[in-house]
C-alpha positions as CSV (number, residue, x, y, z in Angstrom):
1,M,174.8,43.2,215.0
2,S,174.1,42.0,218.6
3,S,170.6,42.1,220.1
4,N,171.9,44.7,222.6
5,E,173.2,46.9,219.8
6,T,169.8,46.6,218.0
7,L,167.9,47.4,221.1
8,E,170.1,50.5,221.8
9,L,169.5,51.8,218.2
10,C,165.7,51.3,218.8
11,K,165.9,53.3,222.0
12,Q,167.8,56.0,220.1
13,G,164.9,56.0,217.5
14,I,162.2,56.6,220.1
15,A,164.3,59.2,221.8
16,A,164.7,61.0,218.4
17,W,161.0,60.8,217.8
18,Q,160.2,62.2,221.2
19,T,162.7,65.0,220.8
20,A,161.3,65.9,217.4
21,F,157.7,66.0,218.7
22,N,158.6,68.0,221.8
23,N,160.4,70.5,219.4
24,Q,157.2,70.7,217.4
25,D,159.0,69.2,214.4
26,A,156.5,67.0,212.4
27,A,159.1,66.3,209.7
28,G,161.5,65.1,212.4
29,C,158.8,62.8,213.7
30,A,158.0,61.4,210.2
31,A,161.7,60.8,209.6
32,Q,161.6,58.1,212.4
33,Y,159.2,56.0,210.2
34,Q,160.2,53.8,207.3
35,Q,159.0,55.2,203.9
36,D,156.0,52.8,203.7
37,T,155.1,52.4,207.4
38,V,151.4,52.0,208.3
39,M,150.5,53.9,211.4
40,E,147.2,53.1,213.2
41,A,146.2,56.1,215.4
42,L,143.1,55.2,217.3
43,P,140.5,56.7,217.1
44,F,141.7,58.8,214.2
45,G,142.4,56.2,211.6
46,T,145.2,54.7,209.6
47,F,148.0,56.7,207.9
48,T,150.3,55.1,205.3
49,G,153.7,56.4,204.4
50,R,155.8,59.3,205.6
51,E,153.8,62.0,203.9
52,E,150.5,61.0,205.5
53,I,152.2,60.4,208.9
54,Q,153.9,63.8,208.8
55,A,150.6,65.5,208.0
56,F,149.0,63.7,211.0
57,W,151.7,64.8,213.4
58,Q,151.6,68.4,212.0
59,N,147.9,68.5,212.6
60,I,148.4,67.3,216.2
61,I,151.2,69.8,216.8
62,D,149.0,72.6,215.3
63,Q,146.3,71.8,217.8
64,G,148.7,72.6,220.6
65,F,149.7,69.1,221.7
66,K,153.2,68.8,223.1
67,D,155.3,67.5,226.0
68,V,155.0,63.8,225.2
69,D,156.4,61.4,227.8
70,Y,156.5,57.6,228.1
71,T,155.9,55.4,231.1
72,E,155.8,51.7,231.8
73,V,157.9,51.1,228.6
74,T,158.6,47.5,227.6
75,W,160.9,46.3,224.8
76,T,160.3,42.8,223.5
77,P,162.3,41.1,220.7
78,E,160.1,40.8,217.6
79,E,159.0,37.2,217.0
80,N,161.2,36.7,213.9
81,G,164.2,38.4,215.4
82,N,163.6,41.5,213.3
83,G,164.0,44.4,215.7
84,Y,162.0,45.1,218.8
85,I,158.4,45.8,219.9
86,L,157.8,48.8,222.2
87,A,154.7,49.0,224.3
88,S,154.0,51.8,226.8
89,K,151.7,54.3,228.3
90,W,152.1,57.9,227.2
91,T,151.0,61.4,228.3
92,M,151.0,64.8,226.5
93,N,149.9,68.2,227.8
94,K,146.3,67.7,226.6
95,A,145.9,63.9,226.2
96,F,146.9,60.4,227.4
97,G,146.9,56.9,226.0
98,V,148.8,53.8,225.2
99,V,151.2,52.5,222.6
100,H,149.8,49.1,221.7
101,R,152.7,48.1,219.4
102,E,155.5,49.9,217.8
103,H,157.7,47.7,215.7
104,W,161.2,49.2,215.5
105,V,163.6,47.8,212.9
106,I,167.1,48.6,211.7
107,D,166.7,50.4,208.4
108,S,169.1,50.2,205.4
109,D,171.1,53.2,206.7
110,G,171.8,51.6,210.0
111,K,169.3,53.7,212.0
112,A,166.2,52.2,213.8
113,R,162.9,53.3,212.3
114,L,159.3,52.3,212.8
115,A,158.1,49.6,210.5
116,S,154.6,49.8,212.1
117,D,152.9,51.8,214.8
118,K,149.7,51.3,216.7
119,F,148.7,53.7,219.5
120,E,145.5,55.0,221.1
121,V,144.4,58.2,222.6
122,Q,142.3,57.2,225.6
123,G,141.4,60.6,227.0
124,E,142.0,64.3,227.5
125,R,143.9,66.0,230.3
């Protein structure tokens, strides 16, 4: 698979996550993570595996957060050639912050999923 094909799959992955979140679908969000992904959600803590990650996003959705959007997105090839690293700023209806490092990889089924995720809520709107 070419690097361009890999990058396109990674972009499809983040678009699928964003669509799921904006549809208030926590299971759809969690499906964009590998089974054993570790997600660091600053300042909330660390969540490991799809079940914990889905519960985190369900809690966020239940609090009325929605309408996520990304700006200043950069995609960088991962150091070992395994997928891409996304960094960006983000906004929601009630918060804003940054994605420090999302590592997107091609999973065994040929779809891009998050191998790791580190993001931060920096304030309320």
